[in-house]
C-alpha positions, 0 to 999 in steps of 0.5 A, a space after each residue: 508511547 512512553 518512549 523518546 522519538 526514535 532517533 529523530 532529534 526531537 524532544 520526547 512527546 513532541 509532535 512531528 509535522 508531516 509533510 513539512 509546511 507549507 502544505 495545503 491539502 486542498 491544492 493539487 500536488 503529488 499525493 501524500 499521506 498525512 495525519 490529522 493534528 487537531 480535534 477540530 479537523 477530526 470533528 469537522 471531517 475536513 480530511 474528506 475534502 482534501 485533494 489527497 484523500 482519494 489517493 489514500 484509500 487502500 485497495 487490497 481487502 483483508 481476507 479474514 480478520 479473525 485473530 488466531 487463538 495463540 500467542 500473537 505478534 503486534 508490530 508498532 512501527 514508530 519509524 522516526 516519527 512516521 510519514 517518511 519515505 512512505 508518505 509518497 503515495 505513488 512511490 518515493 525515490 529512496 530505494 533503501 526506504 524502511 520496510 518490513 519483510 517478515 509479514 508472515 510472522 505478524 498478526 497486527 501492524 500499528 502505524 504510529 506517529 506522535 500526531 493526534 490521528 495517525 492514518 496508515 499510508 495505503 502502501 502499509 495497508 495494502 502490503 499487510 492485507 496481502 499477508 493477512 495482517 490487520 492494520 491499525 491507526 493510532 489516536 494519541 494525546 500527549 503533554 499539555 496540548 493533549 490534556 486540552 484535547 482530552 478535556 474537549 473530547 471527554 466534555 460530555 458523553 455525546 462528544 465522546 461518542 461523536 469523536 469515536 464515530 469520526 475515527 470509525 468513519 476514517 478507518 472504514 473509508 480508508 480501508 484499515 482495521 482499527 485503532 491503538 488508543 494512547 491516552 498519555 495524559 493526566 486526567 481529571 477523575 470526573 472525565 473517566 466515565 466519558 473516557 470509558 464511553 469513548 473506548 466502548 463506543 469506538 469498539 462497538 462502532 468499529 465491530 459493527 462497521 468492520 467485523 473482526 476489527 480491533 481496538 487496543 488500549 495502551 497502558 498509560 492513564 489508569 481508571 483513576 485518571 493517573 498517568 502511571 504505566 502499570 507495565 501489566 494488566 491489573 485492576 488499574 487498567 482492566 476496565 479499559 481492557 474489558 471493553 475493547 479488544 486488547 491491551 498494549 502493556 508498557 515495555 518496562 515489565 518484570 519477569 513475572 508480569 506476563 504470568 500475572 497479566 495472563 491470570 487477570 485476563 483469564 480466557 483472554 490471555 492472548 489479548 494481552 500484548 506485552 511491550 518490547 522496545 527494540 531500542 532497548 530503553 528500559 525494556 525486559 531483556 535489553 531489546 536490540 539483538 536480545 529481543 528474543 529474551 523477552 519473547 521467550 518469557 512471553 511464549 512460556 507465559 502464554 501471552 502475546 507480544 507487542 514489538 515497538 520500533 523495529 526500525 532500530 535495525 534500519 536506523 542504527 544499521 548494526 548487523 548482528 553476528 550470525 548465531 545471534 540472528 539465527 537464534 532470534 529468528 527461530 524464537 519468533 518462528 516458534 511463537 508464530 508458526 501459522 501461515 493463514 493462507 498460501 499466496 496466489 501471486 508472489 512478486 518477490 521482495 521489494 521494488 526498486 524504489 520505495 513504493 511498497 505498492 509494488 510489493 506483493 506477498 513476501 517469501 518465508 526466508 529465514 535460513 540460509 547456508 553460510 556460503 550463500 548471500 540472499 539479496 533483497 534487491 537487484 541492480 537490473 530491471 525487476 520483473 513486472 515492476 516488483 522486486 526479486 530474490 537474488 541467489 549468488 554464492 559458491 556451489 562446492 564439490 559436496 553440494 550438488 544443489 542448494 534449496 531454501 523455503 519460500 512459502 508455507 501454507 495450505 492450498 487444497 487442490 481439486 480434480 483440475 490441474 494447476 499451472 505454475 509459472 515463474 520467471 528466472 534470470 540467470 548467468 552461465 550454467 546457473 539454474 533455478 527450479 521449484 520444489 513443491 511439497 504436497 500432503 495427500 488426504 492419507 498424510 502421504 508426503 510428495 515432493 515434485 521438482 519443476 526443473 528448468 526448461 533447458 534441463 537435461 536428464 544427465 543434469 537432473 541425475 543429481 536429484 535421484 532419490 530426493 524427489 517423488 517426481 521431476 518435471 521439466 518446465 517449458 518456456 512460454 513463447 513470446 510472453 507479451 508481459 515481459 520486457 526484453 531484459 533477460 527474463 525467461 518465463 517457465 511453465 508447468 502443469 500439475 495434477 494432484 487431486 485431493 492433495 494440499 500444497 504446503 510448501 514451495 522451495 527454490 532449488 538452485 543448481 547448475 548443469 552437470 558437465 559431461 565429465 567424471 572428473 572432479 569439479 572445482 567450486 563454481 560461482 552461482 548467480 540467478 534471480 527469481 522474479 515471480 511465482 504464479 499459481 492458477 488454473 490452466 487455460 484461464 485467460 485474463 478477461 479484461 473489459 474493453 477500453 470503451 468500458 472506461 471513462 477517463 478524465 484529465 483534471 487540474 491540467 496546468 501547462 508551464 514553460 519547460 527547461 529544455 529550450 523555448 519550445 519545450 513545456 511542462 505538464 501537471 495533470 491528474 488522470 482519473 478513470 472509472 468503469 462506465 456502467 454504474 456499480 458493475 465495475 470489476 475490481 482491480 488494485 493495480 494500474 500501470 500508467 504509460 506515456 506516448 508522445 505524438 507529433 503531427 507530420 508536416 507532409 500529411 495528417 498522420 500521427 507519428 511517434 517520437 522518441 520511445 514508443 511507450 514510456 512507463 510513468 508509474 503505478 496506481 492502486 486507485 482510479 487516479 494518478 497525478 503527474 507533476 511537471 512532466 517534461 514535454 519536448 518541443 515538436 510534440 503536438 499530442 500526448 497520450 496517457 495509457 491506463 494498463 489494467 492488471 488483475 490479481 494474477 499478475 496479468 496485464 491488459 495489452 497496451 493497444 487495448 487499454 483505456 487512455 486519455 489524450 491531450 493536445 499540446 498547446 502551440 503557445 502558452 496562452 494567457 486565457 482561461 480555456 474550458 475544453 469539453 471532449 465528448 465522444 460516442 459510446 464506443 470510444 475509448 475516452 469520455 473526458 471533461 477537461 478544464 484547462 487554466 493557463 496563467 492569468 487572463 490579460 486585460 483585453 484592449 478594445 479597438 475604437 470600432 469595437 468600443 462604438 459598436 458596444 456603446 450602440 448595443 448598450 443604448 439599444 438595450 437601455 431604450 428597450 428596458 424603458 419601453 418594457 417598464 412603460 408597458 408594465 405600468 400601463 398594464 398595472 393601471 388597466 388591471 386596477 380599473 378592472 378590479 374596481 369595476 368588479 367590486 
């Protein structure tokens, strides 16, 4: 991009290394996402030999890649050079890590960095796919180094096709949806035919491998090879536009450029993405909190928007005044009003750490009463490892309840009823219900309120006339999936044959006191954890633990820091379905640890400390644990792999597959190969290779040396006898042949 790096302190166009050296991708370590920095590594496919590659495969498919025929929103994240907190595949430790919360407004998300090949971390791909958003990686060449790369890349038609094939292979293998091409160098004009071949071949290969995928050209080098930003679609860059899926026009456009670009594009006017730099560096309208000025023009001229570096808000931490923020959001909503689907599961907002993998579908939150403070985090434990929406504020005399929209979409209902389940944590008399809006085939609108399980008809009288029907939910008794952290799981069943569920609102209210006296404003506090929609009576169907093969690999023991008897353990745990390709598809696994010790009085195993310790969450069939502290007195540790489905249900821990490992009494210096093989009905089949330190040179006793010398002499004499016998046989054969001939 023709932009300085976003507040990174680096020079314009300077490459960003991530992760920081020293980094050897072949060595087992906490898995990270990282870019490909050389053309040689791209061509030789070294990335696929990396230890980190399997961890970077996205697990959430995109339901549909069809882009709407309207003005679209492309977001190019460019967050401080990329690969920051989001590089930690299994989650980082920064609860304030940068993220994006308005996925319902976005059509295409581009992960950007100043490295040659920018591969989107799986947390972005999975989160975007849950919201129906395409994800693109970035191929960029910059500066003198970029010129050298382009000269090799475009040396021949065959080389251009080769590297296009390599980029396609990466997108297909990692599960993202295409590429942004940013050839930001001056080129010899004779290389342009091969550049066109590179763009054409990449587009064709992506379309054939991933139907509906996108390849977008950035407005940089022209058809003459000149590095001159046009800031619009015109004759100097249209040949590239004609052979791919769109153009990202540079951000320094003038007011009439979108209209001119639309005219050049013809029927493909929405494939023109006019750049807007949120940092405001030379962008039309000034960017920052005035980004809506540019969006107004793009909406009027019927082209799309490419919002570059929205991390400005995160990096500068400059809150807008309320009126400006509301206007900005309203403009974006007008541009992009279509929600492609209604989520089946919404674990609201973000997780406590920076692991976006724990985030599910985000709500459509954009308008609140001034007396309310919506929060996107919660100091206590989240429901099911996700995040929450916290509602807190003051309910005034003239405001009996407060409501805000969470989701908007279309979910057609059949003849069978549907079941709504949601989790709530609240204080005092504060309550949360759900308002469901339905549209019938005759376009009749119905609003149904699902009230709290302990609601009384007196407290519900305040809703009289505002809803078609009010239903009191019932509490799910003893839900095994909920920790004892104050969450209440509420449930209700609704039958709306032939109707379409269009919106879900949160309704915040308080129990109405048994008095007619005027009430003073009261404090409200409640948390919404998740919403689940499913067919009633449908129970999770998980394969038995014996259906899985669980392996422990790269096992490394070390001395612990908690006394001489403590140890540390690094291990990769991997699992797969036992029988061929018939494995069910899951994209979430919770990893738990159980520590066991052998009783001195008998051979029964006794649990120590916490019965079960949560370790982390995986989105692929593998998890790496680094330097796990193992206290003294522990003889066995068990890692439980809890399988979770798309409906938020998780397998019971005592029925889940696991891997069990004996703790060595002493840290031996020998290399050990341990093979554990159990029968078909067992829960684990493992091949474990344990390397503990370097083997020491073994000192032999005098008796052992004499015995070994005796064996060596015997073997030498036997060898001489065999040689003599062979010579005799050879002579006999020779005489026999002469006799015949």
